[in-house]
Each structure stands twice: as C-alpha cells, then as structure tokens.
All heavy atoms as TSV, in Angstrom:
chain	resi	resn	atom	element	x	y	z
A	1	GLN	N	N	111.051	115.767	60.885
A	1	GLN	CA	C	110.227	115.858	61.957
A	1	GLN	C	C	109.211	114.603	62.207
A	1	GLN	O	O	108.815	114.391	63.299
A	1	GLN	CB	C	109.275	117.141	61.854
A	1	GLN	CG	C	109.943	118.410	61.996
A	1	GLN	CD	C	108.948	119.589	62.162
A	1	GLN	OE1	O	107.775	119.374	62.182
A	1	GLN	NE2	N	109.451	120.779	62.242
A	2	PRO	N	N	109.025	113.743	61.151
A	2	PRO	CA	C	108.308	112.607	61.327
A	2	PRO	C	C	108.946	111.625	62.369
A	2	PRO	O	O	108.285	111.037	63.156
A	2	PRO	CB	C	108.277	111.877	59.965
A	2	PRO	CG	C	108.543	113.054	58.932
A	2	PRO	CD	C	109.331	114.015	59.717
A	3	ALA	N	N	110.296	111.638	62.439
A	3	ALA	CA	C	111.016	110.908	63.400
A	3	ALA	C	C	110.757	111.333	64.728
A	3	ALA	O	O	110.564	110.514	65.694
A	3	ALA	CB	C	112.484	110.882	63.054
A	4	VAL	N	N	110.661	112.625	65.027
A	4	VAL	CA	C	110.409	113.236	66.368
A	4	VAL	C	C	108.958	112.866	66.760
A	4	VAL	O	O	108.725	112.513	67.823
A	4	VAL	CB	C	110.624	114.747	66.308
A	4	VAL	CG1	C	110.146	115.309	67.629
A	4	VAL	CG2	C	111.990	115.042	66.032
A	5	ILE	N	N	107.999	112.919	65.877
A	5	ILE	CA	C	106.632	112.535	66.099
A	5	ILE	C	C	106.533	111.160	66.440
A	5	ILE	O	O	105.868	110.758	67.367
A	5	ILE	CB	C	105.720	112.868	64.869
A	5	ILE	CG1	C	105.680	114.401	64.752
A	5	ILE	CG2	C	104.413	112.413	65.106
A	5	ILE	CD1	C	104.998	114.868	63.479
A	6	ALA	N	N	107.237	110.174	65.706
A	6	ALA	CA	C	107.165	108.808	65.964
A	6	ALA	C	C	107.811	108.611	67.334
A	6	ALA	O	O	107.273	107.671	68.138
A	6	ALA	CB	C	108.008	108.071	64.949
A	7	GLN	N	N	108.889	109.196	67.730
A	7	GLN	CA	C	109.418	109.046	69.066
A	7	GLN	C	C	108.435	109.529	70.147
A	7	GLN	O	O	108.291	108.865	71.175
A	7	GLN	CB	C	110.783	109.733	69.086
A	7	GLN	CG	C	111.880	109.216	68.411
A	7	GLN	CD	C	113.149	110.112	68.522
A	7	GLN	OE1	O	113.056	111.254	68.841
A	7	GLN	NE2	N	114.339	109.465	68.147
A	8	ALA	N	N	107.892	110.608	69.859
A	8	ALA	CA	C	106.835	111.163	70.878
A	8	ALA	C	C	105.629	110.200	71.063
A	8	ALA	O	O	105.196	109.887	72.081
A	8	ALA	CB	C	106.395	112.490	70.433
A	9	GLN	N	N	105.238	109.611	69.943
A	9	GLN	CA	C	104.181	108.644	70.023
A	9	GLN	C	C	104.546	107.374	70.711
A	9	GLN	O	O	103.868	106.856	71.522
A	9	GLN	CB	C	103.617	108.303	68.568
A	9	GLN	CG	C	102.885	109.431	67.881
A	9	GLN	CD	C	102.473	109.119	66.503
A	9	GLN	OE1	O	103.183	108.276	65.843
A	9	GLN	NE2	N	101.423	109.771	65.895
A	10	ALA	N	N	105.803	106.956	70.438
A	10	ALA	CA	C	106.316	105.716	71.190
A	10	ALA	C	C	106.520	106.121	72.665
A	10	ALA	O	O	106.004	105.196	73.496
A	10	ALA	CB	C	107.593	105.302	70.551
A	11	ALA	N	N	106.820	107.305	73.053
A	11	ALA	CA	C	106.992	107.523	74.489
A	11	ALA	C	C	105.649	107.672	75.076
A	11	ALA	O	O	105.395	107.200	76.226
A	11	ALA	CB	C	107.705	108.882	74.570
A	12	MET	N	N	104.570	108.197	74.439
A	12	MET	CA	C	103.322	108.226	74.839
A	12	MET	C	C	102.712	106.946	75.101
A	12	MET	O	O	102.007	106.483	76.072
A	12	MET	CB	C	102.342	109.070	73.996
A	12	MET	CG	C	102.730	110.497	74.125
A	12	MET	SD	S	101.528	111.592	73.168
A	12	MET	CE	C	100.057	111.386	74.128
A	13	LYS	N	N	102.999	105.925	74.067
A	13	LYS	CA	C	102.484	104.616	74.222
A	13	LYS	C	C	103.100	103.949	75.402
A	13	LYS	O	O	102.449	103.355	76.218
A	13	LYS	CB	C	102.869	103.728	72.996
A	13	LYS	CG	C	102.252	102.335	73.068
A	13	LYS	CD	C	102.753	101.575	71.867
A	13	LYS	CE	C	102.306	100.151	71.884
A	13	LYS	NZ	N	102.718	99.327	73.138
A	14	ASP	N	N	104.497	104.041	75.593
A	14	ASP	CA	C	105.086	103.521	76.805
A	14	ASP	C	C	104.605	104.115	78.124
A	14	ASP	O	O	104.367	103.325	79.089
A	14	ASP	CB	C	106.703	103.873	76.669
A	14	ASP	CG	C	107.384	103.086	75.590
A	14	ASP	OD1	O	106.725	102.052	75.086
A	14	ASP	OD2	O	108.466	103.446	75.278
A	15	ALA	N	N	104.287	105.420	78.120
A	15	ALA	CA	C	103.699	106.006	79.349
A	15	ALA	C	C	102.282	105.408	79.611
A	15	ALA	O	O	101.992	105.168	80.766
A	15	ALA	CB	C	103.558	107.519	79.107
A	16	GLY	N	N	101.533	105.207	78.526
A	16	GLY	CA	C	100.124	104.663	78.666
A	16	GLY	C	C	100.251	103.191	79.218
A	16	GLY	O	O	99.483	102.796	80.182
A	17	ASP	N	N	101.302	102.401	78.666
A	17	ASP	CA	C	101.426	101.122	79.172
A	17	ASP	C	C	101.927	101.026	80.590
A	17	ASP	O	O	101.420	100.205	81.464
A	17	ASP	CB	C	102.522	100.313	78.298
A	17	ASP	CG	C	102.076	100.207	76.842
A	17	ASP	OD1	O	100.792	100.212	76.633
A	17	ASP	OD2	O	102.955	99.741	76.040
A	18	ALA	N	N	102.769	101.950	81.000
A	18	ALA	CA	C	103.248	102.049	82.382
A	18	ALA	C	C	101.950	102.470	83.338
A	18	ALA	O	O	101.922	101.939	84.420
A	18	ALA	CB	C	104.407	103.124	82.507
A	19	LEU	N	N	101.188	103.390	82.844
A	19	LEU	CA	C	100.037	103.727	83.692
A	19	LEU	C	C	99.063	102.582	83.805
A	19	LEU	O	O	98.547	102.358	84.878
A	19	LEU	CB	C	99.348	104.922	82.985
A	19	LEU	CG	C	98.159	105.356	83.653
A	19	LEU	CD1	C	98.524	105.879	85.139
A	19	LEU	CD2	C	97.444	106.582	82.947
A	20	ALA	N	N	98.820	101.823	82.807
A	20	ALA	CA	C	97.962	100.722	82.857
A	20	ALA	C	C	98.510	99.597	83.792
A	20	ALA	O	O	97.834	99.019	84.612
A	20	ALA	CB	C	97.798	100.075	81.429
A	21	ALA	N	N	99.873	99.381	83.760
A	21	ALA	CA	C	100.401	98.478	84.591
A	21	ALA	C	C	100.306	98.937	86.079
A	21	ALA	O	O	100.087	98.057	87.011
A	21	ALA	CB	C	101.948	98.181	84.240
A	22	ALA	N	N	100.543	100.193	86.311
A	22	ALA	CA	C	100.504	100.743	87.693
A	22	ALA	C	C	99.097	100.580	88.207
A	22	ALA	O	O	98.766	100.338	89.357
A	22	ALA	CB	C	100.932	102.179	87.693
A	23	GLN	N	N	98.112	100.834	87.304
A	23	GLN	CA	C	96.672	100.745	87.715
A	23	GLN	C	C	96.288	99.252	88.154
A	23	GLN	O	O	95.706	98.990	89.029
A	23	GLN	CB	C	95.715	101.334	86.696
A	23	GLN	CG	C	95.666	102.743	86.564
A	23	GLN	CD	C	94.799	103.311	85.398
A	23	GLN	OE1	O	94.841	102.570	84.332
A	23	GLN	NE2	N	94.155	104.349	85.635
A	24	ALA	N	N	96.790	98.367	87.234
A	24	ALA	CA	C	96.606	96.924	87.479
A	24	ALA	C	C	97.170	96.536	88.860
A	24	ALA	O	O	96.503	95.812	89.655
A	24	ALA	CB	C	97.159	96.115	86.357
A	25	LYS	N	N	98.337	97.010	89.075
A	25	LYS	CA	C	98.970	96.605	90.447
A	25	LYS	C	C	98.249	97.326	91.580
A	25	LYS	O	O	98.109	96.695	92.673
A	25	LYS	CB	C	100.456	97.187	90.555
A	25	LYS	CG	C	101.334	96.258	89.540
A	25	LYS	CD	C	102.902	96.684	89.628
A	25	LYS	CE	C	103.659	95.889	88.776
A	25	LYS	NZ	N	105.020	96.306	88.702
A	26	THR	N	N	97.737	98.552	91.398
A	26	THR	CA	C	96.967	99.279	92.399
A	26	THR	C	C	95.718	98.472	92.695
A	26	THR	O	O	95.267	98.287	93.903
A	26	THR	CB	C	96.691	100.665	91.971
A	26	THR	OG1	O	97.894	101.389	91.835
A	26	THR	CG2	C	95.786	101.376	93.009
A	27	GLU	N	N	94.985	97.858	91.675
A	27	GLU	CA	C	93.797	97.203	91.775
A	27	GLU	C	C	94.058	95.853	92.668
A	27	GLU	O	O	93.198	95.359	93.328
A	27	GLU	CB	C	93.172	97.070	90.573
A	27	GLU	CG	C	92.585	98.253	89.889
A	27	GLU	CD	C	92.080	98.058	88.458
A	27	GLU	OE1	O	92.257	96.972	87.861
A	27	GLU	OE2	O	91.788	99.135	87.854
A	28	GLN	N	N	95.223	95.395	92.284
A	28	GLN	CA	C	95.611	94.032	93.006
A	28	GLN	C	C	95.988	94.157	94.490
A	28	GLN	O	O	95.978	93.267	95.142
A	28	GLN	CB	C	96.709	93.328	92.209
A	28	GLN	CG	C	96.293	92.858	90.916
A	28	GLN	CD	C	97.587	92.306	90.162
A	28	GLN	OE1	O	98.708	92.277	90.650
A	28	GLN	NE2	N	97.301	91.875	88.828
A	29	LEU	N	N	96.374	95.375	94.800
A	29	LEU	CA	C	96.895	95.624	96.220
A	29	LEU	C	C	95.892	95.304	97.314
A	29	LEU	O	O	96.414	94.550	98.274
A	29	LEU	CB	C	97.286	97.070	96.372
A	29	LEU	CG	C	98.129	97.438	97.539
A	29	LEU	CD1	C	99.373	96.680	97.716
A	29	LEU	CD2	C	98.428	98.946	97.582
A	30	PRO	N	N	94.676	95.601	97.277
A	30	PRO	CA	C	93.698	95.158	98.318
A	30	PRO	C	C	93.708	93.625	98.510
A	30	PRO	O	O	93.502	93.036	99.618
A	30	PRO	CB	C	92.403	95.705	97.956
A	30	PRO	CG	C	92.685	96.891	97.054
A	30	PRO	CD	C	93.939	96.451	96.340
A	31	LYS	N	N	93.724	92.918	97.388
A	31	LYS	CA	C	93.596	91.481	97.320
A	31	LYS	C	C	94.949	90.856	98.029
A	31	LYS	O	O	94.845	89.943	98.755
A	31	LYS	CB	C	93.602	90.935	95.933
A	31	LYS	CG	C	92.268	91.227	95.277
A	31	LYS	CD	C	92.241	90.734	93.868
A	31	LYS	CE	C	90.900	91.144	93.102
A	31	LYS	NZ	N	91.054	90.850	91.589
A	32	ARG	N	N	96.067	91.451	97.680
A	32	ARG	CA	C	97.395	90.982	98.276
A	32	ARG	C	C	97.399	91.389	99.760
A	32	ARG	O	O	97.857	90.486	100.483
A	32	ARG	CB	C	98.481	91.706	97.572
A	32	ARG	CG	C	98.675	91.043	96.121
A	32	ARG	CD	C	99.874	91.820	95.478
A	32	ARG	NE	N	100.017	91.228	94.109
A	32	ARG	CZ	C	101.054	91.550	93.312
A	32	ARG	NH1	N	101.907	92.538	93.712
A	32	ARG	NH2	N	101.113	91.051	92.075
A	33	LEU	N	N	96.895	92.454	100.071
A	33	LEU	CA	C	96.909	92.831	101.602
A	33	LEU	C	C	95.881	91.906	102.450
A	33	LEU	O	O	96.268	91.454	103.348
A	33	LEU	CB	C	96.432	94.399	101.754
A	33	LEU	CG	C	97.476	95.322	101.353
A	33	LEU	CD1	C	96.787	96.723	101.441
A	33	LEU	CD2	C	98.649	95.318	102.057
A	34	ALA	N	N	94.808	91.640	101.674
A	34	ALA	CA	C	93.864	90.576	102.390
A	34	ALA	C	C	94.527	89.283	102.623
A	34	ALA	O	O	94.286	88.615	103.564
A	34	ALA	CB	C	92.542	90.532	101.569
A	35	ALA	N	N	95.287	88.864	101.614
A	35	ALA	CA	C	96.024	87.498	101.767
A	35	ALA	C	C	97.178	87.652	102.676
A	35	ALA	O	O	97.409	86.699	103.419
A	35	ALA	CB	C	96.600	87.257	100.319
A	36	LEU	N	N	97.705	88.782	102.918
A	36	LEU	CA	C	98.771	88.886	103.860
A	36	LEU	C	C	98.369	88.926	105.342
A	36	LEU	O	O	98.943	88.703	106.274
A	36	LEU	CB	C	99.689	90.067	103.575
A	36	LEU	CG	C	100.550	89.936	102.335
A	36	LEU	CD1	C	101.203	91.300	102.131
A	36	LEU	CD2	C	101.612	88.799	102.408
A	37	GLU	N	N	97.051	89.509	105.445
A	37	GLU	CA	C	96.553	89.653	106.869
A	37	GLU	C	C	96.566	88.427	107.737
A	37	GLU	O	O	97.058	88.547	108.922
A	37	GLU	CB	C	95.133	90.232	106.731
A	37	GLU	CG	C	94.551	90.742	108.161
A	37	GLU	CD	C	93.254	91.367	107.991
A	37	GLU	OE1	O	92.918	91.796	106.739
A	37	GLU	OE2	O	92.583	91.528	108.965
A	38	PRO	N	N	96.129	87.328	107.354
A	38	PRO	CA	C	96.135	86.054	108.076
A	38	PRO	C	C	97.577	85.730	108.485
A	38	PRO	O	O	97.782	85.387	109.607
A	38	PRO	CB	C	95.540	84.956	107.231
A	38	PRO	CG	C	94.744	85.776	106.184
A	38	PRO	CD	C	95.378	87.074	105.965
A	39	ALA	N	N	98.517	85.914	107.534
A	39	ALA	CA	C	99.913	85.611	107.881
A	39	ALA	C	C	100.393	86.558	108.898
A	39	ALA	O	O	101.257	86.195	109.822
A	39	ALA	CB	C	100.747	85.765	106.623
A	40	ALA	N	N	99.989	87.774	108.790
A	40	ALA	CA	C	100.471	88.843	109.919
A	40	ALA	C	C	99.915	88.485	111.184
A	40	ALA	O	O	100.576	88.542	112.231
A	40	ALA	CB	C	100.128	90.224	109.436
A	41	LYS	N	N	98.700	88.068	111.241
A	41	LYS	CA	C	98.054	87.741	112.555
A	41	LYS	C	C	98.743	86.480	113.121
A	41	LYS	O	O	98.880	86.382	114.325
A	41	LYS	CB	C	96.545	87.369	112.322
A	41	LYS	CG	C	95.728	88.651	112.183
A	41	LYS	CD	C	94.262	88.344	112.030
A	41	LYS	CE	C	93.426	89.594	111.823
A	41	LYS	NZ	N	91.893	89.313	111.653
A	42	GLN	N	N	99.069	85.557	112.197
A	42	GLN	CA	C	99.697	84.284	112.683
A	42	GLN	C	C	101.123	84.574	113.248
A	42	GLN	O	O	101.613	84.052	114.225
A	42	GLN	CB	C	99.830	83.255	111.638
A	42	GLN	CG	C	100.420	81.969	112.008
A	42	GLN	CD	C	99.648	81.162	113.072
A	42	GLN	OE1	O	98.397	81.079	113.040
A	42	GLN	NE2	N	100.292	80.723	114.192
A	43	SER	N	N	101.745	85.443	112.538
A	43	SER	CA	C	103.204	85.841	112.897
A	43	SER	C	C	103.028	86.641	114.333
A	43	SER	O	O	103.931	86.313	115.117
A	43	SER	CB	C	103.677	86.875	111.896
A	43	SER	OG	O	105.005	87.314	112.278
A	44	ALA	N	N	102.097	87.386	114.568
A	44	ALA	CA	C	101.960	88.067	115.857
A	44	ALA	C	C	101.691	87.093	116.949
A	44	ALA	O	O	102.238	87.173	118.092
A	44	ALA	CB	C	100.894	89.120	115.884
A	45	ALA	N	N	100.792	86.049	116.578
A	45	ALA	CA	C	100.480	85.043	117.651
A	45	ALA	C	C	101.857	84.228	117.910
A	45	ALA	O	O	102.035	83.860	119.048
A	45	ALA	CB	C	99.417	84.164	117.097
A	46	ASP	N	N	102.577	83.849	116.861
A	46	ASP	CA	C	103.803	83.095	117.056
A	46	ASP	C	C	104.772	83.963	117.835
A	46	ASP	O	O	105.503	83.308	118.714
A	46	ASP	CB	C	104.413	82.720	115.826
A	46	ASP	CG	C	103.508	81.715	114.903
A	46	ASP	OD1	O	102.619	81.116	115.596
A	46	ASP	OD2	O	103.808	81.517	113.785
A	47	ALA	N	N	104.838	85.179	117.723
A	47	ALA	CA	C	105.818	86.080	118.463
A	47	ALA	C	C	105.367	86.149	119.916
A	47	ALA	O	O	106.155	86.060	120.729
A	47	ALA	CB	C	105.796	87.410	117.876
A	48	ALA	N	N	104.149	86.159	120.116
A	48	ALA	CA	C	103.604	86.200	121.524
A	48	ALA	C	C	103.977	84.848	122.239
A	48	ALA	O	O	104.412	84.798	123.387
A	48	ALA	CB	C	102.092	86.468	121.567
A	49	THR	N	N	103.714	83.694	121.497
A	49	THR	CA	C	104.077	82.420	122.055
A	49	THR	C	C	105.631	82.320	122.295
A	49	THR	O	O	105.974	81.732	123.332
A	49	THR	CB	C	103.658	81.293	121.044
A	49	THR	OG1	O	102.205	81.420	120.890
A	49	THR	CG2	C	103.931	79.952	121.603
A	50	SER	N	N	106.268	82.839	121.355
A	50	SER	CA	C	107.793	82.881	121.648
A	50	SER	C	C	108.279	83.611	122.884
A	50	SER	O	O	109.024	83.254	123.669
A	50	SER	CB	C	108.533	83.409	120.409
A	50	SER	OG	O	108.262	82.516	119.232
A	51	ARG	N	N	107.562	84.878	123.016
A	51	ARG	CA	C	107.868	85.658	124.225
A	51	ARG	C	C	107.567	84.928	125.485
A	51	ARG	O	O	108.289	84.935	126.446
A	51	ARG	CB	C	107.237	86.958	124.129
A	51	ARG	CG	C	107.753	87.994	123.247
A	51	ARG	CD	C	107.201	89.344	123.401
A	51	ARG	NE	N	105.755	89.442	122.947
A	51	ARG	CZ	C	105.392	89.620	121.713
A	51	ARG	NH1	N	106.162	89.733	120.775
A	51	ARG	NH2	N	104.026	89.661	121.578
A	52	GLU	N	N	106.424	84.234	125.550
A	52	GLU	CA	C	106.027	83.439	126.658
A	52	GLU	C	C	106.868	82.252	126.982
A	52	GLU	O	O	107.255	82.154	128.114
A	52	GLU	CB	C	104.568	82.946	126.506
A	52	GLU	CG	C	103.497	83.887	126.514
A	52	GLU	CD	C	102.099	83.346	126.108
A	52	GLU	OE1	O	101.855	82.111	126.135
A	52	GLU	OE2	O	101.210	84.140	125.847
A	53	ALA	N	N	107.413	81.602	125.840
A	53	ALA	CA	C	108.359	80.542	126.149
A	53	ALA	C	C	109.700	81.059	126.680
A	53	ALA	O	O	110.315	80.464	127.498
A	53	ALA	CB	C	108.555	79.790	124.856
A	54	ALA	N	N	110.068	82.254	126.044
A	54	ALA	CA	C	111.365	82.794	126.521
A	54	ALA	C	C	111.299	83.286	128.025
A	54	ALA	O	O	112.207	83.078	128.793
A	54	ALA	CB	C	111.748	84.056	125.695
A	55	THR	N	N	110.117	83.740	128.466
A	55	THR	CA	C	109.975	84.275	129.764
A	55	THR	C	C	109.941	83.045	130.679
A	55	THR	O	O	110.643	83.017	131.692
A	55	THR	CB	C	108.580	85.024	130.000
A	55	THR	OG1	O	108.644	86.107	129.185
A	55	THR	CG2	C	108.409	85.397	131.359
A	56	LYS	N	N	109.346	81.964	130.273
A	56	LYS	CA	C	109.319	80.671	131.060
A	56	LYS	C	C	110.667	80.082	131.183
A	56	LYS	O	O	111.102	79.717	132.325
A	56	LYS	CB	C	108.273	79.745	130.419
A	56	LYS	CG	C	108.236	78.395	131.249
A	56	LYS	CD	C	107.183	77.483	130.521
A	56	LYS	CE	C	107.155	76.197	131.321
A	56	LYS	NZ	N	106.188	75.233	130.685
A	57	ALA	N	N	111.456	80.022	130.021
A	57	ALA	CA	C	112.708	79.564	130.083
A	57	ALA	C	C	113.638	80.223	130.919
A	57	ALA	O	O	114.542	79.875	131.796
A	57	ALA	CB	C	113.344	79.438	128.740
A	58	ALA	N	N	113.571	81.716	130.943
A	58	ALA	CA	C	114.325	82.502	131.817
A	58	ALA	C	C	114.055	82.270	133.204
A	58	ALA	O	O	114.960	82.231	134.074
A	58	ALA	CB	C	114.103	83.972	131.449
A	59	ALA	N	N	112.828	82.066	133.640
A	59	ALA	CA	C	112.319	81.757	134.910
A	59	ALA	C	C	112.987	80.430	135.463
A	59	ALA	O	O	113.278	80.295	136.619
A	59	ALA	CB	C	110.868	81.741	135.049
A	60	GLU	N	N	113.017	79.496	134.502
A	60	GLU	CA	C	113.524	78.163	134.895
A	60	GLU	C	C	115.101	78.206	135.000
A	60	GLU	O	O	115.614	77.347	135.737
A	60	GLU	CB	C	113.155	77.050	133.753
A	60	GLU	CG	C	111.713	76.868	133.783
A	60	GLU	CD	C	111.228	75.888	132.733
A	60	GLU	OE1	O	112.059	75.512	131.935
A	60	GLU	OE2	O	110.034	75.639	132.654
A	61	VAL	N	N	115.720	78.997	134.316
A	61	VAL	CA	C	117.180	79.076	134.292
A	61	VAL	C	C	117.749	79.703	135.630
A	61	VAL	O	O	118.768	79.276	136.191
A	61	VAL	CB	C	117.672	80.012	133.131
A	61	VAL	CG1	C	119.174	80.320	133.280
A	61	VAL	CG2	C	117.470	79.222	131.811
A	62	THR	N	N	117.021	80.612	136.187
A	62	THR	CA	C	117.434	81.261	137.368
A	62	THR	C	C	117.600	80.325	138.656
A	62	THR	O	O	118.744	80.268	139.123
A	62	THR	CB	C	116.436	82.379	137.821
A	62	THR	OG1	O	116.393	83.368	136.761
A	62	THR	CG2	C	116.873	83.183	139.012
A	63	PRO	N	N	116.662	79.408	138.848
A	63	PRO	CA	C	116.925	78.502	139.998
A	63	PRO	C	C	118.045	77.490	139.606
A	63	PRO	O	O	118.818	77.096	140.566
A	63	PRO	CB	C	115.620	77.750	140.142
A	63	PRO	CG	C	114.648	78.566	139.369
A	63	PRO	CD	C	115.394	79.294	138.426
A	64	ILE	N	N	118.167	77.169	138.373
A	64	ILE	CA	C	119.218	76.140	137.910
A	64	ILE	C	C	120.587	76.793	138.136
A	64	ILE	O	O	121.499	76.220	138.611
A	64	ILE	CB	C	118.967	75.689	136.637
A	64	ILE	CG1	C	117.756	74.841	136.468
A	64	ILE	CG2	C	120.220	74.930	135.959
A	64	ILE	CD1	C	117.276	74.398	135.073
A	65	LYS	N	N	120.658	78.137	137.790
A	65	LYS	CA	C	121.949	78.834	137.835
A	65	LYS	C	C	122.274	78.892	139.356
A	65	LYS	O	O	123.467	78.693	139.764
A	65	LYS	CB	C	121.803	80.219	137.408
A	65	LYS	CG	C	123.014	80.982	137.377
A	65	LYS	CD	C	122.880	82.331	136.641
A	65	LYS	CE	C	124.203	83.097	136.705
A	65	LYS	NZ	N	124.066	84.484	136.149
A	66	LYS	N	N	121.306	79.210	140.297
A	66	LYS	CA	C	121.572	79.181	141.727
A	66	LYS	C	C	122.037	77.961	142.257
A	66	LYS	O	O	122.927	77.922	143.098
A	66	LYS	CB	C	120.238	79.726	142.331
A	66	LYS	CG	C	120.236	79.691	143.951
A	66	LYS	CD	C	121.142	80.838	144.497
A	66	LYS	CE	C	120.919	80.930	145.923
A	66	LYS	NZ	N	122.138	80.784	146.712
A	67	GLN	N	N	121.266	76.931	141.847
A	67	GLN	CA	C	121.809	75.540	142.164
A	67	GLN	C	C	123.231	75.251	141.743
A	67	GLN	O	O	123.961	74.733	142.615
A	67	GLN	CB	C	120.803	74.500	141.681
A	67	GLN	CG	C	121.100	73.115	142.182
A	67	GLN	CD	C	120.191	72.069	141.598
A	67	GLN	OE1	O	119.507	72.396	140.461
A	67	GLN	NE2	N	120.041	70.875	142.188
A	68	HIS	N	N	123.499	75.590	140.608
A	68	HIS	CA	C	124.834	75.416	140.081
A	68	HIS	C	C	125.924	76.226	141.003
A	68	HIS	O	O	126.975	75.611	141.357
A	68	HIS	CB	C	124.940	75.830	138.652
A	68	HIS	CG	C	126.359	75.822	138.050
A	68	HIS	ND1	N	127.060	74.677	137.870
A	68	HIS	CD2	C	127.270	76.972	137.771
A	68	HIS	CE1	C	128.228	74.976	137.300
A	68	HIS	NE2	N	128.405	76.379	137.435
A	69	GLU	N	N	125.523	77.416	141.376
A	69	GLU	CA	C	126.512	78.198	142.143
A	69	GLU	C	C	126.686	77.597	143.522
A	69	GLU	O	O	127.760	77.492	143.996
A	69	GLU	CB	C	126.002	79.565	142.240
A	69	GLU	CG	C	126.025	80.445	140.826
A	69	GLU	CD	C	125.328	81.828	140.979
A	69	GLU	OE1	O	124.603	82.077	142.073
A	69	GLU	OE2	O	125.423	82.547	140.036
A	70	ASP	N	N	125.564	77.076	144.024
A	70	ASP	CA	C	125.697	76.465	145.414
A	70	ASP	C	C	126.441	75.193	145.310
A	70	ASP	O	O	127.341	74.892	146.183
A	70	ASP	CB	C	124.188	76.069	145.934
A	70	ASP	CG	C	123.386	77.223	146.270
A	70	ASP	OD1	O	123.942	78.378	146.301
A	70	ASP	OD2	O	122.117	77.016	146.353
A	71	LEU	N	N	126.218	74.410	144.265
A	71	LEU	CA	C	127.108	73.061	144.098
A	71	LEU	C	C	128.618	73.478	143.899
A	71	LEU	O	O	129.422	72.780	144.453
A	71	LEU	CB	C	126.571	72.280	142.991
A	71	LEU	CG	C	125.202	71.580	143.319
A	71	LEU	CD1	C	124.700	70.942	141.945
A	71	LEU	CD2	C	125.154	70.598	144.366
A	72	ALA	N	N	128.863	74.543	143.103
A	72	ALA	CA	C	130.197	74.883	142.913
A	72	ALA	C	C	130.847	75.373	144.251
A	72	ALA	O	O	132.031	75.041	144.486
A	72	ALA	CB	C	130.192	76.006	141.915
A	73	SER	N	N	130.012	76.131	145.023
A	73	SER	CA	C	130.602	76.559	146.285
A	73	SER	C	C	130.846	75.289	147.197
A	73	SER	O	O	131.899	75.405	147.990
A	73	SER	CB	C	129.608	77.504	146.943
A	73	SER	OG	O	129.947	77.962	148.124
A	74	GLN	N	N	129.957	74.403	147.252
A	74	GLN	CA	C	130.201	73.226	148.203
A	74	GLN	C	C	131.360	72.463	147.544
A	74	GLN	O	O	132.127	71.902	148.488
A	74	GLN	CB	C	128.991	72.408	148.127
A	74	GLN	CG	C	127.698	72.870	148.789
A	74	GLN	CD	C	126.407	72.050	148.670
A	74	GLN	OE1	O	126.453	71.035	148.027
A	74	GLN	NE2	N	125.311	72.634	149.159
A	75	TYR	N	N	131.489	72.322	146.399
A	75	TYR	CA	C	132.711	71.528	145.792
A	75	TYR	C	C	133.930	72.255	146.023
A	75	TYR	O	O	134.962	71.601	146.462
A	75	TYR	CB	C	132.472	71.471	144.151
A	75	TYR	CG	C	133.704	70.781	143.589
A	75	TYR	CD1	C	133.899	69.473	143.686
A	75	TYR	CD2	C	134.641	71.612	142.853
A	75	TYR	CE1	C	135.025	68.800	143.103
A	75	TYR	CE2	C	135.688	70.934	142.356
A	75	TYR	CZ	C	135.840	69.624	142.477
A	75	TYR	OH	O	136.888	68.932	141.835
A	76	ALA	N	N	133.960	73.599	146.078
A	76	ALA	CA	C	135.146	74.389	146.470
A	76	ALA	C	C	135.457	74.119	147.899
A	76	ALA	O	O	136.771	74.098	148.197
A	76	ALA	CB	C	134.931	75.793	146.094
A	77	LYS	N	N	134.479	73.935	148.740
A	77	LYS	CA	C	134.825	73.714	150.171
A	77	LYS	C	C	135.332	72.363	150.338
A	77	LYS	O	O	136.251	72.173	151.315
A	77	LYS	CB	C	133.556	73.869	150.860
A	77	LYS	CG	C	133.017	75.311	151.043
A	77	LYS	CD	C	131.753	75.458	151.837
A	77	LYS	CE	C	131.222	76.818	151.768
A	77	LYS	NZ	N	129.872	76.924	152.421
A	78	ILE	N	N	134.791	71.289	149.618
A	78	ILE	CA	C	135.280	69.905	149.965
A	78	ILE	C	C	136.524	69.523	148.941
A	78	ILE	O	O	137.223	68.515	149.316
A	78	ILE	CB	C	134.144	68.944	149.794
A	78	ILE	CG1	C	133.609	68.909	148.401
A	78	ILE	CG2	C	133.076	69.208	150.727
A	78	ILE	CD1	C	132.635	67.747	148.044
A	79	LYS	N	N	136.737	70.306	148.029
A	79	LYS	CA	C	137.941	69.997	147.041
A	79	LYS	C	C	139.146	69.637	147.837
A	79	LYS	O	O	139.908	68.707	147.448
A	79	LYS	CB	C	137.973	71.012	145.995
A	79	LYS	CG	C	139.085	70.577	144.858
A	79	LYS	CD	C	139.082	71.764	143.836
A	79	LYS	CE	C	140.177	71.341	142.894
A	79	LYS	NZ	N	140.298	72.397	141.791
A	80	PRO	N	N	139.607	70.620	148.705
A	80	PRO	CA	C	140.875	70.364	149.431
A	80	PRO	C	C	140.891	69.044	150.192
A	80	PRO	O	O	141.921	68.571	150.470
A	80	PRO	CB	C	140.976	71.513	150.350
A	80	PRO	CG	C	140.075	72.539	149.793
A	80	PRO	CD	C	138.969	71.862	149.132
A	81	GLN	N	N	139.725	68.574	150.586
A	81	GLN	CA	C	139.658	67.335	151.356
A	81	GLN	C	C	139.736	66.086	150.461
A	81	GLN	O	O	140.066	65.012	150.897
A	81	GLN	CB	C	138.365	67.200	152.123
A	81	GLN	CG	C	138.110	68.329	153.100
A	81	GLN	CD	C	136.742	68.413	153.721
A	81	GLN	OE1	O	135.957	67.592	153.448
A	81	GLN	NE2	N	136.471	69.410	154.474
A	82	ILE	N	N	139.623	66.314	149.223
A	82	ILE	CA	C	139.605	65.141	148.265
A	82	ILE	C	C	141.049	64.747	147.898
A	82	ILE	O	O	141.915	65.360	147.644
A	82	ILE	CB	C	138.742	65.387	147.035
A	82	ILE	CG1	C	137.355	65.486	147.396
A	82	ILE	CG2	C	138.831	64.198	146.146
A	82	ILE	CD1	C	136.384	65.822	146.225
C-alpha cells in the first residue's frame, strides 16, 4: 500500500501544480487582453480603411469598364474598314 499512497501523493502534487499554473495563466489574462486591445483597434481601423479603398476602386473601375466597352464597340465598327 505504500506504493499506492506514493502514487496518490504524486497525483495530488501534479494536480496542485496544474492548478497553480492555471491560476497564473488566469491572472495573466487581463494583462494579455489589455495588450491585445490596441492591436484589435488598429486592425478594425485598417479594415475600415481597406473597405473605403475597395469602394473607391470599384467606383473607379466602372467608368473605365464603360470606356473600354465603348472603345471596343467603336473598334468593332471600324475594323472592317481597316
């Protein structure tokens, strides 16, 4: 039975160590979250800037596409003459 007791004591020590590690990580969590908050805000700002740029680019593409279609149509009309 001494072996069983020794195993139980070792298991209890491991459980205590795991609990201490979990508590340490739990205590560090607010610090880590505070450190991540500025990065999250910057990421949101960057995403908004990207959306604005994408909207602007899409608005610029539409007239260019129309111009391309007009030029292609004109070319198709004069191509037989060339």
